[in-house]
N, CA, C and O atoms as CSV, one atom per row, in Angstrom:
chain,resi,resn,atom,element,x,y,z
A,1,MET,N,N,137.004,106.241,138.162
A,1,MET,CA,C,137.450,105.187,137.286
A,1,MET,C,C,138.966,105.054,137.434
A,1,MET,O,O,139.705,106.022,137.257
A,2,SER,N,N,139.400,103.889,137.750
A,2,SER,CA,C,140.827,103.677,137.967
A,2,SER,C,C,141.507,103.216,136.680
A,2,SER,O,O,140.868,102.727,135.748
A,3,PHE,N,N,142.807,103.388,136.668
A,3,PHE,CA,C,143.598,103.006,135.502
A,3,PHE,C,C,143.922,101.520,135.570
A,3,PHE,O,O,144.407,101.024,136.587
A,4,ASP,N,N,143.649,100.812,134.469
A,4,ASP,CA,C,143.962,99.384,134.380
A,4,ASP,C,C,144.929,99.195,133.214
A,4,ASP,O,O,144.533,99.420,132.070
A,5,PRO,N,N,146.177,98.794,133.449
A,5,PRO,CA,C,147.149,98.671,132.355
A,5,PRO,C,C,146.811,97.556,131.368
A,5,PRO,O,O,147.327,97.544,130.250
A,6,HIS,N,N,145.951,96.619,131.770
A,6,HIS,CA,C,145.614,95.514,130.869
A,6,HIS,C,C,144.425,95.826,129.967
A,6,HIS,O,O,144.141,95.088,129.024
A,7,ARG,N,N,143.750,96.900,130.256
A,7,ARG,CA,C,142.607,97.276,129.433
A,7,ARG,C,C,143.099,98.054,128.211
A,7,ARG,O,O,144.037,98.843,128.330
A,8,PRO,N,N,142.493,97.853,127.044
A,8,PRO,CA,C,142.923,98.602,125.846
A,8,PRO,C,C,142.734,100.110,126.041
A,8,PRO,O,O,141.909,100.563,126.835
A,9,HIS,N,N,143.529,100.859,125.288
A,9,HIS,CA,C,143.484,102.318,125.391
A,9,HIS,C,C,142.104,102.850,125.020
A,9,HIS,O,O,141.573,103.723,125.706
A,10,ASN,N,N,141.525,102.339,123.950
A,10,ASN,CA,C,140.211,102.775,123.502
A,10,ASN,C,C,139.203,101.688,123.864
A,10,ASN,O,O,139.166,100.639,123.221
A,11,PRO,N,N,138.380,101.930,124.896
A,11,PRO,CA,C,137.467,100.878,125.316
A,11,PRO,C,C,136.400,100.553,124.268
A,11,PRO,O,O,135.908,99.426,124.221
A,12,ARG,N,N,136.039,101.526,123.432
A,12,ARG,CA,C,135.048,101.259,122.387
A,12,ARG,C,C,135.787,100.839,121.125
A,12,ARG,O,O,136.400,101.667,120.452
A,13,ARG,N,N,135.728,99.571,120.812
A,13,ARG,CA,C,136.366,99.085,119.596
A,13,ARG,C,C,135.333,99.050,118.486
A,13,ARG,O,O,134.217,98.563,118.667
A,14,HIS,N,N,135.718,99.567,117.351
A,14,HIS,CA,C,134.821,99.586,116.210
A,14,HIS,C,C,135.261,98.522,115.221
A,14,HIS,O,O,136.450,98.269,115.028
A,15,SER,N,N,134.273,97.915,114.610
A,15,SER,CA,C,134.599,96.940,113.577
A,15,SER,C,C,134.998,97.684,112.301
A,15,SER,O,O,134.811,98.895,112.186
A,16,PHE,N,N,135.536,96.953,111.374
A,16,PHE,CA,C,135.950,97.550,110.100
A,16,PHE,C,C,134.759,98.141,109.371
A,16,PHE,O,O,134.857,99.219,108.786
A,17,VAL,N,N,133.632,97.438,109.402
A,17,VAL,CA,C,132.441,97.896,108.684
A,17,VAL,C,C,131.910,99.194,109.303
A,17,VAL,O,O,131.572,100.131,108.579
A,18,SER,N,N,131.835,99.251,110.616
A,18,SER,CA,C,131.329,100.478,111.240
A,18,SER,C,C,132.295,101.643,111.018
A,18,SER,O,O,131.856,102.780,110.847
A,19,SER,N,N,133.590,101.379,111.019
A,19,SER,CA,C,134.562,102.437,110.721
A,19,SER,C,C,134.422,102.920,109.284
A,19,SER,O,O,134.525,104.117,109.013
A,20,LEU,N,N,134.188,101.992,108.368
A,20,LEU,CA,C,133.999,102.362,106.960
A,20,LEU,C,C,132.735,103.187,106.781
A,20,LEU,O,O,132.726,104.152,106.016
A,21,ILE,N,N,131.672,102.818,107.479
A,21,ILE,CA,C,130.423,103.578,107.397
A,21,ILE,C,C,130.621,104.986,107.954
A,21,ILE,O,O,130.156,105.956,107.357
A,22,GLU,N,N,131.293,105.104,109.073
A,22,GLU,CA,C,131.558,106.421,109.656
A,22,GLU,C,C,132.428,107.280,108.742
A,22,GLU,O,O,132.188,108.478,108.599
A,23,HIS,N,N,133.434,106.670,108.128
A,23,HIS,CA,C,134.297,107.406,107.197
A,23,HIS,C,C,133.494,107.872,105.985
A,23,HIS,O,O,133.677,108.994,105.513
A,24,THR,N,N,132.605,107.018,105.482
A,24,THR,CA,C,131.772,107.385,104.339
A,24,THR,C,C,130.834,108.529,104.700
A,24,THR,O,O,130.659,109.457,103.910
A,25,LYS,N,N,130.233,108.475,105.877
A,25,LYS,CA,C,129.354,109.559,106.322
A,25,LYS,C,C,130.119,110.872,106.449
A,25,LYS,O,O,129.624,111.920,106.036
A,26,THR,N,N,131.313,110.821,107.012
A,26,THR,CA,C,132.125,112.026,107.171
A,26,THR,C,C,132.527,112.601,105.818
A,26,THR,O,O,132.487,113.814,105.614
A,27,THR,N,N,132.913,111.724,104.897
A,27,THR,CA,C,133.305,112.182,103.563
A,27,THR,C,C,132.127,112.804,102.830
A,27,THR,O,O,132.289,113.827,102.165
A,28,TYR,N,N,130.940,112.207,102.938
A,28,TYR,CA,C,129.755,112.770,102.284
A,28,TYR,C,C,129.388,114.113,102.920
A,28,TYR,O,O,128.976,115.037,102.218
A,29,TYR,N,N,129.534,114.229,104.235
A,29,TYR,CA,C,129.270,115.499,104.898
A,29,TYR,C,C,130.225,116.585,104.389
A,29,TYR,O,O,129.803,117.712,104.127
A,30,GLN,N,N,131.508,116.246,104.249
A,30,GLN,CA,C,132.470,117.215,103.712
A,30,GLN,C,C,132.108,117.607,102.285
A,30,GLN,O,O,132.246,118.771,101.909
A,31,TYR,N,N,131.644,116.643,101.485
A,31,TYR,CA,C,131.213,116.914,100.110
A,31,TYR,C,C,130.011,117.856,100.109
A,31,TYR,O,O,129.960,118.793,99.313
A,32,GLU,N,N,129.035,117.612,101.004
A,32,GLU,CA,C,127.868,118.481,101.075
A,32,GLU,C,C,128.239,119.901,101.473
A,32,GLU,O,O,127.696,120.862,100.928
A,33,VAL,N,N,129.154,120.038,102.413
A,33,VAL,CA,C,129.548,121.369,102.874
A,33,VAL,C,C,130.385,122.085,101.819
A,33,VAL,O,O,130.238,123.292,101.627
A,34,THR,N,N,131.256,121.354,101.139
A,34,THR,CA,C,132.128,121.980,100.140
A,34,THR,C,C,131.336,122.497,98.946
A,34,THR,O,O,131.588,123.604,98.470
A,35,PHE,N,N,130.376,121.704,98.457
A,35,PHE,CA,C,129.616,122.091,97.267
A,35,PHE,C,C,128.260,122.703,97.605
A,35,PHE,O,O,127.405,122.831,96.729
A,36,LEU,N,N,128.057,123.082,98.868
A,36,LEU,CA,C,126.838,123.756,99.332
A,36,LEU,C,C,125.571,122.957,99.048
A,36,LEU,O,O,124.533,123.547,98.749
A,37,LEU,N,N,125.632,121.638,99.134
A,37,LEU,CA,C,124.457,120.809,98.896
A,37,LEU,C,C,123.435,120.930,100.011
A,37,LEU,O,O,122.247,120.695,99.787
A,38,TYR,N,N,123.870,121.289,101.195
A,38,TYR,CA,C,122.958,121.329,102.327
A,38,TYR,C,C,121.928,122.433,102.204
A,38,TYR,O,O,120.943,122.417,102.942
A,39,VAL,N,N,122.110,123.396,101.304
A,39,VAL,CA,C,121.123,124.465,101.117
A,39,VAL,C,C,120.283,124.251,99.870
A,39,VAL,O,O,119.438,125.090,99.557
A,40,MET,N,N,120.486,123.153,99.145
A,40,MET,CA,C,119.761,122.910,97.908
A,40,MET,C,C,118.516,122.059,98.159
A,40,MET,O,O,118.414,121.332,99.147
A,41,SER,N,N,117.584,122.182,97.230
A,41,SER,CA,C,116.390,121.337,97.292
A,41,SER,C,C,116.758,119.927,96.831
A,41,SER,O,O,117.809,119.736,96.218
A,42,PRO,N,N,115.910,118.943,97.117
A,42,PRO,CA,C,116.232,117.569,96.702
A,42,PRO,C,C,116.444,117.418,95.192
A,42,PRO,O,O,117.294,116.635,94.767
A,43,GLY,N,N,115.687,118.153,94.383
A,43,GLY,CA,C,115.865,118.090,92.933
A,43,GLY,C,C,117.215,118.638,92.499
A,43,GLY,O,O,117.873,118.072,91.626
A,44,GLU,N,N,117.623,119.738,93.111
A,44,GLU,CA,C,118.930,120.313,92.794
A,44,GLU,C,C,120.060,119.386,93.236
A,44,GLU,O,O,121.063,119.242,92.538
A,45,LYS,N,N,119.888,118.757,94.406
A,45,LYS,CA,C,120.888,117.792,94.870
A,45,LYS,C,C,121.010,116.634,93.899
A,45,LYS,O,O,122.117,116.193,93.589
A,46,LEU,N,N,119.872,116.138,93.416
A,46,LEU,CA,C,119.883,115.029,92.464
A,46,LEU,C,C,120.609,115.420,91.180
A,46,LEU,O,O,121.398,114.640,90.647
A,47,ALA,N,N,120.342,116.626,90.686
A,47,ALA,CA,C,120.987,117.080,89.455
A,47,ALA,C,C,122.505,117.214,89.649
A,47,ALA,O,O,123.277,116.754,88.808
A,48,LEU,N,N,122.927,117.830,90.733
A,48,LEU,CA,C,124.367,118.017,90.973
A,48,LEU,C,C,125.059,116.686,91.237
A,48,LEU,O,O,126.152,116.447,90.724
A,49,ASN,N,N,124.432,115.810,92.038
A,49,ASN,CA,C,125.029,114.504,92.301
A,49,ASN,C,C,125.123,113.667,91.028
A,49,ASN,O,O,126.098,112.940,90.836
A,50,SER,N,N,124.111,113.765,90.152
A,50,SER,CA,C,124.162,113.044,88.873
A,50,SER,C,C,125.298,113.556,88.008
A,50,SER,O,O,126.013,112.776,87.380
A,51,PHE,N,N,125.461,114.880,87.977
A,51,PHE,CA,C,126.549,115.459,87.194
A,51,PHE,C,C,127.910,115.024,87.743
A,51,PHE,O,O,128.806,114.667,86.978
A,52,MET,N,N,128.061,115.056,89.066
A,52,MET,CA,C,129.334,114.661,89.671
A,52,MET,C,C,129.628,113.182,89.432
A,52,MET,O,O,130.773,112.814,89.168
A,53,LEU,N,N,128.599,112.328,89.524
A,53,LEU,CA,C,128.784,110.905,89.275
A,53,LEU,C,C,129.189,110.655,87.828
A,53,LEU,O,O,130.070,109.840,87.554
A,54,MET,N,N,128.536,111.367,86.897
A,54,MET,CA,C,128.888,111.216,85.485
A,54,MET,C,C,130.312,111.712,85.231
A,54,MET,O,O,131.067,111.066,84.505
A,55,PHE,N,N,130.683,112.835,85.813
A,55,PHE,CA,C,132.017,113.387,85.632
A,55,PHE,C,C,133.081,112.431,86.165
A,55,PHE,O,O,134.077,112.171,85.489
A,56,LEU,N,N,132.874,111.912,87.367
A,56,LEU,CA,C,133.854,110.995,87.955
A,56,LEU,C,C,133.948,109.688,87.176
A,56,LEU,O,O,135.042,109.152,87.002
A,57,SER,N,N,132.825,109.173,86.709
A,57,SER,CA,C,132.873,107.930,85.940
A,57,SER,C,C,133.587,108.136,84.602
A,57,SER,O,O,134.341,107.265,84.167
A,58,LEU,N,N,133.359,109.269,83.951
A,58,LEU,CA,C,134.074,109.550,82.705
A,58,LEU,C,C,135.562,109.769,82.951
A,58,LEU,O,O,136.390,109.365,82.135
A,59,LEU,N,N,135.904,110.399,84.055
A,59,LEU,CA,C,137.309,110.595,84.398
A,59,LEU,C,C,138.000,109.258,84.651
A,59,LEU,O,O,139.112,109.036,84.172
A,60,ILE,N,N,137.356,108.377,85.392
A,60,ILE,CA,C,137.939,107.055,85.658
A,60,ILE,C,C,138.057,106.256,84.364
A,60,ILE,O,O,139.072,105.598,84.136
A,61,PHE,N,N,137.040,106.306,83.519
A,61,PHE,CA,C,137.099,105.612,82.240
A,61,PHE,C,C,138.256,106.125,81.381
A,61,PHE,O,O,138.974,105.337,80.767
A,62,THR,N,N,138.431,107.429,81.341
A,62,THR,CA,C,139.498,108.026,80.544
A,62,THR,C,C,140.869,107.616,81.071
A,62,THR,O,O,141.760,107.281,80.291
A,63,VAL,N,N,141.037,107.641,82.372
A,63,VAL,CA,C,142.326,107.266,82.960
A,63,VAL,C,C,142.634,105.805,82.686
A,63,VAL,O,O,143.762,105.467,82.325
A,64,VAL,N,N,141.646,104.934,82.854
A,64,VAL,CA,C,141.867,103.498,82.631
A,64,VAL,C,C,142.128,103.206,81.157
A,64,VAL,O,O,142.931,102.332,80.833
A,65,THR,N,N,141.463,103.924,80.270
A,65,THR,CA,C,141.597,103.655,78.838
A,65,THR,C,C,142.866,104.238,78.243
A,65,THR,O,O,143.563,103.550,77.498
A,66,TYR,N,N,143.184,105.492,78.553
A,66,TYR,CA,C,144.251,106.186,77.841
A,66,TYR,C,C,145.566,106.290,78.598
A,66,TYR,O,O,146.600,106.525,77.972
A,67,LEU,N,N,145.573,106.127,79.897
A,67,LEU,CA,C,146.819,106.296,80.637
A,67,LEU,C,C,147.834,105.174,80.400
A,67,LEU,O,O,149.012,105.479,80.217
A,68,PRO,N,N,147.445,103.894,80.392
A,68,PRO,CA,C,148.461,102.856,80.163
A,68,PRO,C,C,149.206,102.992,78.826
A,68,PRO,O,O,150.433,102.894,78.820
A,69,PRO,N,N,148.509,103.215,77.678
A,69,PRO,CA,C,149.286,103.415,76.446
A,69,PRO,C,C,150.166,104.656,76.487
A,69,PRO,O,O,151.263,104.656,75.929
A,70,LEU,N,N,149.699,105.704,77.137
A,70,LEU,CA,C,150.494,106.922,77.244
A,70,LEU,C,C,151.762,106.674,78.048
A,70,LEU,O,O,152.831,107.173,77.697
A,71,VAL,N,N,151.648,105.909,79.118
A,71,VAL,CA,C,152.821,105.583,79.939
A,71,VAL,C,C,153.807,104.736,79.134
A,71,VAL,O,O,155.017,104.941,79.230
A,72,LEU,N,N,153.306,103.795,78.346
A,72,LEU,CA,C,154.189,102.971,77.515
A,72,LEU,C,C,154.944,103.812,76.491
A,72,LEU,O,O,156.152,103.651,76.316
A,73,VAL,N,N,154.238,104.699,75.824
A,73,VAL,CA,C,154.885,105.556,74.822
A,73,VAL,C,C,155.914,106.463,75.489
A,73,VAL,O,O,157.020,106.628,74.973
A,74,ALA,N,N,155.566,107.044,76.618
A,74,ALA,CA,C,156.506,107.935,77.319
A,74,ALA,C,C,157.737,107.169,77.801
A,74,ALA,O,O,158.853,107.685,77.732
A,75,SER,N,N,157.541,105.944,78.288
A,75,SER,CA,C,158.695,105.171,78.756
A,75,SER,C,C,159.605,104.776,77.595
A,75,SER,O,O,160.828,104.771,77.740
A,76,ARG,N,N,159.021,104.447,76.453
A,76,ARG,CA,C,159.846,104.144,75.270
A,76,ARG,C,C,160.649,105.359,74.844
A,76,ARG,O,O,161.825,105.242,74.502
A,77,GLU,N,N,160.015,106.530,74.863
A,77,GLU,CA,C,160.715,107.762,74.479
A,77,GLU,C,C,161.864,108.050,75.444
A,77,GLU,O,O,162.966,108.399,75.021
A,78,LEU,N,N,161.600,107.901,76.741
A,78,LEU,CA,C,162.654,108.144,77.717
A,78,LEU,C,C,163.789,107.142,77.569
A,78,LEU,O,O,164.957,107.503,77.713
A,79,LEU,N,N,163.459,105.891,77.284
A,79,LEU,CA,C,164.485,104.874,77.073
A,79,LEU,C,C,165.322,105.210,75.843
A,79,LEU,O,O,166.546,105.081,75.868
A,80,TRP,N,N,164.662,105.642,74.765
A,80,TRP,CA,C,165.373,106.014,73.552
A,80,TRP,C,C,166.284,107.209,73.810
A,80,TRP,O,O,167.422,107.242,73.343
A,81,LEU,N,N,165.772,108.197,74.561
A,81,LEU,CA,C,166.602,109.360,74.874
A,81,LEU,C,C,167.803,108.962,75.720
A,81,LEU,O,O,168.900,109.484,75.523
A,82,GLY,N,N,167.607,108.049,76.654
A,82,GLY,CA,C,168.717,107.595,77.484
A,82,GLY,C,C,169.768,106.862,76.672
A,82,GLY,O,O,170.966,107.054,76.885
A,83,LYS,N,N,169.329,106.024,75.744
A,83,LYS,CA,C,170.293,105.296,74.910
A,83,LYS,C,C,171.060,106.226,73.994
A,83,LYS,O,O,172.261,106.048,73.788
A,84,SER,N,N,170.369,107.229,73.435
A,84,SER,CA,C,171.076,108.153,72.547
A,84,SER,C,C,172.059,109.017,73.344
A,84,SER,O,O,173.112,109.390,72.825
A,85,ALA,N,N,171.729,109.335,74.583
A,85,ALA,CA,C,172.658,110.107,75.425
A,85,ALA,C,C,173.888,109.269,75.754
A,85,ALA,O,O,174.999,109.796,75.814
A,86,GLU,N,N,173.700,107.964,75.969
A,86,GLU,CA,C,174.841,107.085,76.211
A,86,GLU,C,C,175.753,107.036,74.995
A,86,GLU,O,O,176.978,107.065,75.122
A,87,ARG,N,N,175.147,106.960,73.820
A,87,ARG,CA,C,175.953,106.915,72.588
A,87,ARG,C,C,176.766,108.193,72.426
A,87,ARG,O,O,177.934,108.148,72.040
A,88,ARG,N,N,176.145,109.332,72.721
A,88,ARG,CA,C,176.871,110.587,72.603
A,88,ARG,C,C,178.016,110.662,73.590
A,88,ARG,O,O,179.080,111.195,73.274
A,89,LEU,N,N,177.804,110.127,74.796
A,89,LEU,CA,C,178.883,110.110,75.778
A,89,LEU,C,C,180.025,109.220,75.333
A,89,LEU,O,O,181.191,109.568,75.520
A,90,LEU,N,N,179.704,108.069,74.743
A,90,LEU,CA,C,180.736,107.166,74.282
A,90,LEU,C,C,181.539,107.783,73.127
A,90,LEU,O,O,182.746,107.569,73.011
A,91,LEU,N,N,180.853,108.545,72.286
A,91,LEU,CA,C,181.553,109.203,71.181
A,91,LEU,C,C,182.494,110.290,71.688
A,91,LEU,O,O,183.547,110.522,71.094
A,92,LEU,N,N,182.129,110.949,72.766
A,92,LEU,CA,C,182.971,112.014,73.294
A,92,LEU,C,C,184.208,111.462,73.979
A,92,LEU,O,O,185.250,112.117,73.994
A,93,ILE,N,N,184.110,110.283,74.537
A,93,ILE,CA,C,185.236,109.696,75.260
A,93,ILE,C,C,186.174,109.155,74.249
A,93,ILE,O,O,187.215,108.602,74.605
């Protein structure tokens, strides 16, 4: 096989969908190996996957619900602390 400078480096081009499917398969394989799902029975896999899905959905719900107000309160506190520090500096000068 000879070298052709006009040919792309990777002759097999993958579409976005096939790349996404491959990435999803690889990620699920890593999940199975990390949590030892490959040695479990189908019922045990269903129970663990259900628990993980419930845990992740509750985590996402909690972050979406409580994080924005928490960030607002923290930013107000930091702004107030910054303004009071400026006042103290002005008093010292």
